[in-house]
C-alpha positions in Angstrom: -0.2 0.1 0.1 0.9 3.9 -0.3 1.1 4.3 3.3 3.3 1.2 4.1 5.8 2.2 1.0 6.4 5.5 2.5 6.8 4.4 6.2 9.2 1.5 5.0 10.9 3.9 2.4 11.1 6.9 5.0 13.1 4.5 7.1 15.6 3.3 4.6 15.8 7.2 3.5 16.9 8.2 7.1 19.2 5.2 7.7 21.2 5.3 4.8 21.3 9.5 4.9 23.4 9.0 8.0 26.6 6.9 6.3 26.4 9.0 2.9 25.2 11.6 1.2 25.3 10.7 -2.6 21.9 10.4 -4.3 21.2 7.5 -6.4 23.7 5.0 -5.5 21.5 1.8 -4.0 19.3 -0.2 -6.2 16.0 -0.8 -5.2 13.7 -3.5 -6.3 10.2 -5.2 -5.3 9.2 -8.6 -5.5 5.4 -7.8 -4.6 4.8 -5.5 -7.6 5.8 -8.8 -10.0 4.0 -11.6 -8.0 1.7 -10.3 -5.8 1.8 -10.6 -1.8 3.0 -14.1 -0.8 1.7 -13.8 2.8 2.8 -16.4 4.8 6.0 -16.7 2.6 6.9 -13.3 2.5 10.5 -12.6 1.9 11.2 -16.0 0.4 11.1 -14.9 -3.4 13.3 -11.9 -2.2 15.8 -13.7 -0.5 16.4 -16.1 -3.6 16.4 -13.0 -6.0 19.0 -11.1 -3.5 21.1 -14.4 -3.5 21.0 -14.9 -7.1 22.1 -11.1 -7.6 25.1 -11.7 -5.7 25.9 -15.2 -6.9 25.8 -13.9 -10.5 26.9 -10.1 -9.9 24.0 -8.8 -11.6 21.4 -6.4 -10.5 17.9 -7.4 -11.3 15.0 -5.8 -12.8 11.8 -5.0 -11.2 8.5 -4.7 -13.3 5.7 -2.2 -13.0 7.9 0.7 -11.4 8.5 2.9 -14.1 6.2 5.6 -12.3 6.9 5.6 -8.5 4.9 7.6 -6.3 6.4 11.1 -6.6 5.7 11.6 -2.8 8.5 9.4 -1.6 11.1 11.6 -3.2 13.1 8.6 -4.5 15.2 11.0 -6.9 16.7 12.7 -4.3 17.5 9.7 -2.0 20.4 7.3 -1.9 18.1 5.0 -3.7 17.0 4.4 -7.3 14.5 2.0 -8.8 16.0 -0.7 -10.7 14.1 -1.2 -13.6 17.0 -2.5 -15.9 19.3 -5.7 -15.7 22.6 -4.5 -15.3 26.3 -5.9 -14.4 27.0 -4.9 -10.6 30.9 -4.0 -10.4 32.5 -4.4 -7.3 33.7 -1.2 -5.0 36.8 -1.0 -3.6 35.2 0.0 0.0 33.5 -2.7 0.8 31.9 -6.2 -0.9 28.4 -6.6 -2.5 25.7 -6.5 -0.2 22.2 -7.3 -0.6 19.1 -6.5 1.9 15.9 -8.1 2.4 12.6 -6.8 4.1 9.8 -9.0 4.3 6.3 -8.1 6.0 4.2 -10.8 6.0 0.1 -10.0 7.2 -0.5 -9.7 11.1 2.6 -7.3 11.7 5.4 -9.4 11.0 8.3 -8.2 10.0 11.4 -9.9 8.8 14.5 -8.5 7.8 18.1 -9.9 6.5 21.5 -8.4 4.9 23.5 -10.9 2.5 26.9 -10.3 1.5 28.6 -12.0 -1.1 31.3 -14.8 -0.8 33.4 -14.4 -3.8 34.2 -11.0 -5.0 35.0 -12.4 -8.8 32.3 -13.4 -11.1 32.8 -17.0 -12.2 30.4 -18.9 -13.8 28.3 -18.1 -16.9 25.1 -16.6 -16.3 23.1 -18.8 -18.8 19.3 -17.9 -18.5 17.9 -21.0 -21.0 16.0 -18.5 -23.3 17.9 -19.1 -26.5 19.3 -22.4 -28.4 21.7 -23.3 -31.1 20.5 -26.4 -33.6 23.4 -27.2 -36.0 23.1 -29.9 -38.4 26.4 -30.8 -40.6 26.4 -33.5 -43.5 28.2 -34.2 -47.1 25.2 -33.4 -49.1 22.0 -31.1 -48.7 19.6 -34.2 -48.6 21.3 -35.4 -45.4 20.5 -31.7 -43.8 17.3 -32.4 -45.2 16.4 -35.5 -43.6 17.9 -34.6 -40.2 16.0 -31.6 -40.1 12.6 -33.5 -40.7 13.6 -36.1 -38.3 13.9 -33.2 -35.6 10.9 -31.3 -36.9 8.6 -34.3 -36.3 9.9 -35.1 -33.0 9.2 -31.5 -31.9 5.9 -31.1 -33.5 5.2 -34.3 -31.3 5.2 -31.7 -28.3 8.2 -32.2 -26.6 9.3 -30.4 -23.6 11.7 -27.3 -23.7 13.9 -29.0 -21.7 13.7 -32.0 -24.0 14.7 -29.2 -27.0 17.2 -28.3 -25.3 19.2 -31.7 -24.8 18.1 -32.4 -28.2 19.7 -29.2 -29.3 23.1 -29.5 -27.3 23.2 -33.2 -29.1 23.6 -31.3 -32.6 25.9 -29.0 -31.3 28.5 -31.6 -30.0 27.9 -33.7 -33.5 28.2 -30.7 -35.4 31.5 -30.4 -37.8 32.6 -27.3 -39.8 34.7 -29.6 -42.5 31.2 -31.1 -43.5 30.3 -30.1 -47.4 26.8 -28.5 -45.9 25.7 -27.0 -42.9 22.3 -25.7 -41.5 22.2 -23.7 -38.1 18.7 -22.5 -36.2 18.8 -20.0 -33.6 15.8 -21.1 -31.2 14.4 -17.7 -28.9 11.8 -19.0 -26.7 8.4 -17.7 -27.8 5.8 -16.6 -25.4 2.3 -17.1 -25.4 -0.5 -14.8 -25.8 -0.6 -14.0 -22.0 3.2 -13.3 -21.9 4.5 -17.1 -20.5 7.2 -19.1 -21.7 5.7 -21.2 -24.8 7.3 -24.4 -26.6 5.7 -23.6 -29.9 8.3 -23.2 -32.5 6.2 -24.2 -35.5 6.8 -20.5 -37.0 10.1 -20.7 -36.8 9.9 -24.3 -38.1 7.9 -23.6 -41.3 10.6 -20.9 -42.0 13.3 -23.4 -41.9 11.8 -25.7 -44.0 10.9 -23.3 -46.6 14.6 -21.8 -46.3 15.8 -25.4 -47.0 13.4 -25.7 -50.1 13.5 -22.5 -51.6 16.4 -20.4 -50.5 19.1 -23.2 -50.4 17.4 -26.5 -52.3 17.1 -24.7 -55.4 19.8 -22.1 -55.3 22.8 -23.3 -57.2 24.7 -19.8 -57.2 24.8 -19.0 -53.5 26.4 -21.3 -50.9 25.9 -19.6 -48.0 23.1 -17.3 -46.6 20.7 -16.3 -43.6 17.2 -15.6 -43.2 16.7 -14.2 -39.9 17.4 -16.7 -37.2 18.5 -19.3 -39.9 21.5 -19.7 -41.6 23.3 -22.1 -44.2 26.4 -22.6 -45.8 28.0 -24.9 -49.0 31.1 -26.2 -49.5 32.9 -22.9 -50.7 36.4 -22.6 -48.5 35.5 -19.3 -45.8 39.2 -18.0 -46.2 40.7 -16.1 -43.5 39.6 -14.1 -40.6 40.1 -10.7 -39.7 38.8 -8.9 -36.4 37.8 -5.1 -36.7 37.4 -2.8 -34.0 35.0 0.2 -34.1 36.6 3.9 -32.9 34.9 6.8 -31.1 31.7 7.4 -32.1 30.1 4.0 -32.2 29.2 4.0 -28.4 26.0 4.1 -26.8 24.7 3.9 -23.2 24.1 0.2 -21.9 26.4 -1.3 -24.9 27.2 -4.9 -24.6 25.5 -5.1 -21.3 23.4 -8.6 -21.9 26.9 -10.3 -22.9 28.7 -8.5 -20.2 26.1 -9.7 -17.6 26.1 -13.5 -18.8 30.0 -13.9 -19.2 32.7 -13.5 -16.7 35.7 -13.0 -18.9 33.5 -10.0 -20.4 32.5 -9.1 -16.9 36.3 -9.4 -15.7 37.4 -6.8 -18.6 35.2 -4.3 -16.8 35.9 -4.6 -13.8 39.6 -4.1 -14.9 38.8 -1.0 -16.5 37.4 0.3 -13.5 40.6 -0.3 -11.7 42.5 1.5 -14.1 40.4 4.8 -14.8 42.0 6.8 -11.8 38.1 9.2 -11.2 36.1 9.6 -8.3 33.5 8.2 -10.8 34.0 4.4 -12.4 34.1 4.0 -16.1 31.3 1.6 -15.8 28.7 4.2 -14.4 29.3 5.9 -17.7 28.3 2.8 -19.8 25.8 1.3 -17.4 23.8 4.6 -15.5 21.5 4.3 -13.1 17.9 3.9 -15.5 16.9 7.3 -16.8 13.5 8.2 -15.9 13.0 11.1 -18.6 14.0 11.7 -21.7 16.3 14.9 -20.9 18.3 12.4 -18.1 18.8 9.9 -21.2 20.0 12.5 -23.4 22.6 13.7 -20.6 23.9 10.1 -19.9 24.6 9.9 -23.6 25.9 13.3 -23.7 28.5 12.1 -20.6 29.3 8.9 -23.0 30.4 11.0 -25.9 33.1 13.2 -24.0 36.4 11.6 -25.3 38.4 11.0 -22.2 35.1 8.7 -21.4 34.4 7.2 -25.1 37.6 6.1 -25.9 38.6 3.8 -23.2 34.5 2.9 -22.8 34.2 1.5 -26.7 37.7 -0.3 -25.9 36.6 -2.1 -22.7 33.5 -3.1 -24.2 35.0 -4.2 -27.5 37.6 -6.2 -25.6 34.9 -7.7 -23.3 33.4 -8.9 -26.6 36.3 -10.0 -27.8 36.9 -12.3 -25.0 33.6 -13.8 -25.5 34.7 -14.9 -29.2 37.7 -16.4 -27.7 35.9 -18.5 -25.4 34.0 -20.0 -28.8 37.3 -20.8 -30.2 37.2 -18.2 -33.1 40.7 -16.6 -33.5 41.8 -13.8 -36.2 44.6 -14.4 -38.9 45.0 -10.1 -38.9 43.3 -7.4 -36.9 42.4 -3.9 -38.0 40.7 -0.9 -36.1 39.0 2.3 -36.9 41.0 5.2 -35.6 40.8 4.5 -31.8 40.0 0.6 -32.3 43.8 0.3 -33.7 44.5 0.5 -30.1 42.3 -2.6 -29.6 43.3 -4.4 -32.6 47.0 -4.4 -31.1 45.5 -6.0 -28.1 43.6 -8.4 -29.7 46.4 -9.5 -31.7 48.8 -9.8 -28.6 50.8 -6.8 -29.2 50.2 -5.2 -26.1 48.6 -6.6 -23.0 45.2 -5.6 -21.2 46.9 -2.8 -18.6 49.2 -1.5 -21.1 45.9 -1.1 -23.6 44.0 0.7 -20.8 46.8 2.9 -20.1 47.2 3.9 -23.8 43.5 4.3 -24.0 42.9 6.4 -21.2 46.0 8.8 -21.9 45.0 8.9 -25.7 41.4 10.1 -24.4 42.6 12.3 -22.1 45.1 13.8 -24.6 42.6 14.4 -27.1 39.7 15.7 -25.1 42.3 18.4 -23.6 43.2 19.2 -27.1 39.7 20.1 -27.8 39.2 22.6 -24.4 42.2 24.4 -25.4 41.5 28.1 -25.5 44.9 29.4 -26.8 44.2 28.2 -30.4 41.1 27.2 -32.4 40.0 23.4 -31.9 38.3 23.0 -35.2 35.6 20.7 -36.3 34.7 17.6 -38.3 31.9 16.7 -41.2 30.9 13.9 -42.4 30.4 13.5 -46.2 28.6 11.3 -48.7 30.1 11.6 -51.7 32.8 9.9 -53.8 36.5 10.1 -52.5 37.2 11.7 -55.7 34.7 14.6 -55.4 35.8 15.0 -51.7 39.7 15.5 -52.7 38.1 18.2 -55.3 36.0 19.8 -52.2 39.0 20.2 -50.1 40.7 21.8 -52.8 37.8 24.2 -53.3 37.5 24.9 -49.4 41.5 25.6 -49.3 44.3 24.7 -46.9 42.6 24.6 -43.6 40.7 21.7 -44.4 42.0 18.0 -44.9 40.5 14.2 -45.9 40.8 13.3 -42.7 38.8 9.6 -42.7 38.6 7.8 -46.1 35.5 5.7 -44.7 34.2 3.9 -48.1 34.6 5.0 -51.6 31.5 7.1 -51.2 31.8 8.7 -47.5 34.2 10.6 -46.0 35.2 13.1 -43.4 36.7 16.2 -43.4 38.5 18.3 -40.6 39.8 21.8 -40.2 39.3 24.9 -38.9 35.5 26.1 -37.7 35.4 28.8 -40.5 36.7 26.1 -43.2 34.1 23.5 -41.9 31.4 26.2 -42.3 32.6 26.9 -45.6 32.4 23.4 -46.9 28.9 22.9 -45.7 27.5 25.2 -47.7 29.8 24.1 -51.0 28.1 20.3 -50.1 24.7 21.7 -50.1 25.2 23.3 -53.2 26.4 20.6 -55.0 24.1 18.2 -53.0 26.1 16.3 -51.1 24.8 15.0 -47.7 26.8 16.5 -45.1 26.5 16.1 -41.1 28.7 18.0 -38.4 30.1 15.4 -36.1 29.7 15.8 -32.3 33.5 15.8 -31.3 35.3 18.0 -29.4 38.3 19.0 -32.0 39.1 18.5 -35.7 40.6 15.0 -34.8 43.2 13.6 -37.4 44.8 16.9 -38.4 47.5 19.5 -37.5 44.6 21.1 -35.1 45.3 18.7 -32.3 49.2 18.8 -32.1 49.0 19.3 -28.7 47.6 16.1 -28.0 50.4 14.1 -29.7 53.2 15.3 -26.9 51.9 13.7 -23.7 50.6 10.8 -25.8 54.0 10.3 -26.8 55.2 10.5 -23.3 52.8 7.2 -22.2 54.2 5.5 -25.3 57.5 5.7 -24.2 56.7 3.6 -20.9 55.2 0.6 -22.5 56.6 -2.2 -24.1 55.5 -3.5 -27.3 56.1 -7.1 -28.5 55.0 -8.0 -32.2 52.9 -10.9 -32.2 52.5 -13.6 -35.5 48.9 -12.1 -36.2 49.7 -8.8 -38.5 47.8 -5.7 -37.5 46.8 -2.9 -40.4 48.3 0.7 -39.7 45.4 3.4 -40.6 48.4 6.0 -41.0 50.1 3.7 -43.7 47.1 1.5 -44.9 49.5 -2.0 -44.7 50.6 -3.5 -41.8 52.6 -2.6 -38.7 56.4 -2.7 -38.9 57.7 -5.7 -36.5 60.2 -2.9 -35.0 58.4 -1.8 -31.4 60.2 1.5 -31.7 58.5 2.5 -35.5 55.2 0.9 -34.2 55.3 3.8 -30.8 56.2 6.6 -33.6 53.2 5.4 -35.9 51.1 5.3 -32.9 52.1 8.8 -31.9 51.4 10.1 -35.2 48.3 8.5 -35.5 46.5 11.7 -33.8 47.2 14.0 -36.4 47.6 11.8 -39.6 44.5 10.7 -41.9 42.6 7.4 -41.4 42.7 5.3 -44.6 40.1 2.7 -43.9 39.6 1.6 -47.3 43.4 0.8 -48.0 43.2 -1.3 -44.7 40.3 -3.4 -46.2 41.6 -3.8 -49.6 45.1 -5.1 -48.2 43.2 -7.3 -45.9 41.2 -8.8 -49.0 44.3 -9.2 -50.7 46.0 -11.3 -47.6 43.3 -13.7 -48.2 40.5 -12.6 -45.6 37.5 -13.8 -46.6 35.4 -13.1 -43.0 35.6 -9.6 -41.5 34.1 -9.7 -37.9 32.9 -6.3 -36.3 33.6 -6.8 -32.2 32.2 -3.6 -30.5 29.6 -1.5 -30.3 27.0 -0.9 -33.2 27.9 -2.4 -36.7 29.2 0.6 -38.6 32.5 -0.5 -39.9 30.1 -3.8 -41.4 28.6 -1.3 -43.1 31.7 0.5 -44.4 33.5 -3.1 -45.6 30.3 -3.9 -47.7 30.6 -0.6 -49.6 34.2 -1.4 -50.1 34.3 -4.6 -51.4 31.2 -4.2 -53.0 30.4 -7.8 -55.0 33.5 -9.6 -54.1 33.0 -13.1 -52.4 33.4 -12.4 -48.4 31.3 -11.9 -45.3 31.0 -8.9 -42.9 29.7 -10.1 -40.0 28.9 -7.7 -36.8 28.4 -9.2 -33.2 26.6 -6.3 -32.0 24.0 -6.6 -34.9 21.0 -5.0 -33.7 23.0 -2.1 -31.8 21.3 -3.1 -28.5 17.7 -2.9 -29.5 17.5 -6.7 -29.2 18.7 -9.6 -26.4 22.5 -9.4 -26.7 22.8 -12.9 -26.0 20.4 -13.9 -29.3 22.8 -11.5 -31.0 25.6 -13.1 -30.2 24.0 -16.9 -31.2 23.0 -15.1 -34.7 26.7 -14.3 -34.8 28.2 -17.5 -33.8 25.7 -19.3 -36.5 26.5 -17.0 -38.9 30.4 -17.9 -38.9 29.6 -21.9 -38.2 27.6 -21.4 -41.4 30.3 -20.5 -44.0 32.6 -23.0 -42.4 34.8 -21.0 -40.1 35.8 -23.1 -36.6 33.6 -22.2 -34.2 33.0 -24.6 -30.9 29.6 -24.5 -30.6 29.6 -27.4 -28.0 30.4 -24.3 -25.5 27.1 -22.7 -25.8 24.5 -23.4 -23.0 24.7 -27.3 -21.6 21.2 -28.6 -20.7 20.7 -30.4 -17.4 21.5 -34.0 -18.0 18.6 -36.1 -19.6 16.7 -38.1 -17.0 16.7 -41.8 -16.7 13.4 -43.1 -17.5 12.3 -46.2 -15.1 11.6 -49.5 -16.4 8.3 -49.4 -14.2 6.5 -47.0 -11.6 4.0 -48.2 -9.2 2.4 -45.3 -7.2 1.9 -46.1 -3.4 0.4 -44.4 -0.5 -0.2 -44.8 3.4 1.3 -43.5 6.3 4.5 -44.9 7.5 4.8 -47.4 4.2 7.5 -49.9 4.9 8.4 -52.5 1.6 7.9 -56.2 2.3 11.7 -56.4 1.9 12.2 -54.2 5.1 9.4 -56.0 7.0 10.7 -59.6 6.6 14.1 -58.4 7.3 13.2 -56.9 10.9 11.4 -60.1 11.3 14.0 -62.1 11.2 16.5 -59.7 13.2 14.3 -58.5 16.1 13.4 -61.9 17.5 16.4 -64.5 16.2 15.2 -68.3 17.7 18.4 -70.2 18.8 17.8 -74.0 17.8 18.1 -76.4 20.7 19.8 -79.7 21.0 17.9 -82.8 21.8 19.3 -83.8 25.3 16.7 -85.7 27.8 19.2 -84.5 30.9 18.6 -80.7 30.0 16.4 -79.0 32.5 17.7 -75.8 31.7 15.2 -73.2 30.4 17.9 -71.6 28.4 18.5 -74.5 26.3 15.0 -74.2 25.3 14.8 -70.8 24.2 17.2 -67.7 23.5 15.7 -64.3 22.6 17.4 -61.0 22.8 17.0 -59.6 26.5 14.4 -57.2 27.0 13.1 -55.8 30.5 9.4 -55.5 28.8 9.4 -59.3 28.8 11.0 -60.2 32.1 7.7 -61.8 33.7 6.6 -63.6 30.3 10.1 -65.1 30.5 9.5 -66.5 34.2 5.8 -67.8 33.4 7.1 -69.4 30.4 10.1 -71.2 33.0 7.5 -72.1 35.4 5.1 -73.8 32.4 8.1 -75.8 31.1 9.2 -77.3 34.4 5.5 -78.4 35.2 5.4 -79.9 31.6 9.2 -81.5 31.8 8.2 -84.9 31.9 5.5 -84.1 28.8 7.8 -82.4 26.8 7.9 -84.0 23.3 10.4 -85.7 21.7 10.1 -84.2 18.3 12.6 -81.2 17.6 10.5 -79.6 14.9 7.5 -79.3 17.3 9.8 -77.9 20.0 11.3 -75.4 17.7 7.7 -74.5 16.8 6.6 -73.8 20.0 9.7 -71.6 20.5 9.0 -69.6 17.5 5.3 -69.0 18.7 6.7 -67.3 22.0 9.1 -64.8 20.1 6.5 -64.3 17.4 4.1 -63.1 20.5 7.0 -60.8 22.0 7.5 -59.5 18.6 3.9 -58.7 18.2 3.4 -56.9 21.3 6.5 -54.8 21.0 5.3 -53.9 17.6 1.7 -53.1 18.8 3.5 -50.7 21.4 5.2 -49.0 18.8 2.2 -48.1 16.9 0.3 -46.9 19.7 3.1 -45.0 20.3 3.5 -43.6 16.6 -0.4 -42.9 16.8 0.0 -40.7 19.8 2.6 -38.8 18.4 0.6 -38.2 15.1 -2.3 -37.2 17.2 -0.2 -34.5 19.2 1.2 -33.0 16.4 -2.0 -32.7 14.3 -3.4 -31.2 17.6 -0.7 -28.6 17.6 -1.1 -27.7 13.9 -4.6 -27.5 14.4 -4.1 -25.0 17.6 -1.8 -23.1 15.2 -4.1 -22.8 12.4 -6.7 -21.2 14.8 -4.4 -18.6 16.4 -3.3 -17.8 12.7 -7.0 -17.6 11.7 -7.6 -15.7 14.8 -4.7 -12.9 14.2 -5.8 -12.5 10.6 -9.5 -12.1 11.5 -8.4 -9.0 13.7 -6.5 -7.8 11.0 -9.4 -7.6 9.0 -11.5 -6.6 11.7 -9.1 -3.3 12.4 -8.7 -3.0 8.2 -13.0 -2.8 8.4 -12.7 -0.3 10.9 -10.5 2.1 9.6 -12.1 2.0 6.3 -15.3 2.8 8.5 -13.7 5.7 10.2 -12.3 7.1 6.8 -15.6 6.9 5.8 -17.2 8.5 8.7 -14.9 11.5 8.2 -15.3 12.0 4.8 -18.9 12.4 5.5 -18.5 14.7 7.7 -16.3 17.2 6.1 -19.0 17.1 3.1 
């Protein structure tokens, strides 16, 4: 209720304000808004939610809280409503902690605080929502038969768990060396009520159509993709190049789902926070608190665009994604970056380590940002123009010496850098010529002499580092070719890179000449994928972005699509490392339902009968008069009197004792059975007494609970009646 929320939140504010004056630093969530009041089980779901959040290092979302009660004043408190799933990064001051408050009916209050056991994220956070089915064979007909068999089994109505087991089996048996490959990405659908469904008929029908029309009847194209369906033929895939984006590709929340899921991605962001020496963590700009208004959202985007933040942020997310591809066994034959992305390319190829990468990316961002804030000279501006490179070269000549062609991005697109006056002049000329031109939101005219002041501090940082060339070649934006294997020459090229034009067109052309046929863009958005397609045009190649939806769709589904597309063209992908389902349950040969209290099998009863009252065989000796020679049972105080009576009877009948050993043993067994049955009866009576007492206690507890709930309802009714009377009196 609003009253209850206000009381609880006021208490939290008062407590947390004593320890910190910072606002919006502690995530606040609710279970009640999602599953309702759990009455006597209040707090159970919250405890589970808190424990899983700590274990997976993830801040879980809360539904139906987009517009919280403004009277609570949450925006001016230490709290914020966690409406989005976000990675939960550690702080130096203390381990991660989570508190749970549970309020049951009748005034019962429970509070618990949990603290993480391990600070590091160690397990992949699979959620079971995405499955990959991969089929491979030597002929298309075999693929068709495999798929038909799979489709029939799914259409029979198997559970999602059974489907996951079948999908895992296909991934294990998949081979990129087979002539033909066919892969599906299964995103678990929802029914009309929004609940998870097992109906994959729509995708399966599309897949059937794809096999028949797009693949079987297509003799020209050996590979292709249609939504979540991917197929490939015998054509060799060629070599792989990793390409990394530069400044401008960043967006708030980039790589969020993947960083939440994979420890090797998560740990890269942890390392970035560690190296980013600032009052705020770098991750706070990438994954800020959920924005409540459009104005707040734009402010977050503006903060991330700042050069000193954007460059290390893009680098951290790109390296995180790179680590995920390595997890699935995908390795490059060459690497290349666009502008800032060149540092990421060097790290990916093993020329610099991760610590060096963050040192350089932070230094580069700070140096270029400082150059843009220099009031002693003009900082300049940049203009992206849609026109052929030949026309852009003529445009530069027409504008004059204060502008250069800073970026050759594709045959039909480039970026000009120059003084503000020269760029404004270029805008007018572009308008007259019908060229599409957009001013870029950057602090200075990068890759031109106007940012030469940034080169000096960056070169000072370069002197401190070690560069170790590896077997994987890295291409330079400045020369268009590969970096030299002389580390000092590499440092010089990196230092001059800030003021030198970027020739990405020549980079891509040279990669193609080196035998690269698969270009994988690793980082936020898919800008470079479009440029590669424009440069290579109708030649045989594959350009595949990892962030294919630019964050608009679930990141794990984007990753699955990328892996399937890479595998479909014949590149090696360790698909068996995708989520492993629970083991297949063993089927029992026969199951017989049983019921009844204190059920005991016949085998158990027979065992107890033989062990409780064992009878010792008696030798037939005429002179034996000892009762102990006639019968032997386990000593028990409860049968002492019965034993004495039996001894007296035996003395009286001494002369009439039968000679047969068989009859003698039968008599002894009857006596033992009598004792056993008496003892068993006592046990049953005692057990029934305990059960009766337990039932009486439960009944008493239920009556007490019902009485408390009755008083609670009476209080609610009385409060409503009082409020109604007050309202009537005020009229």
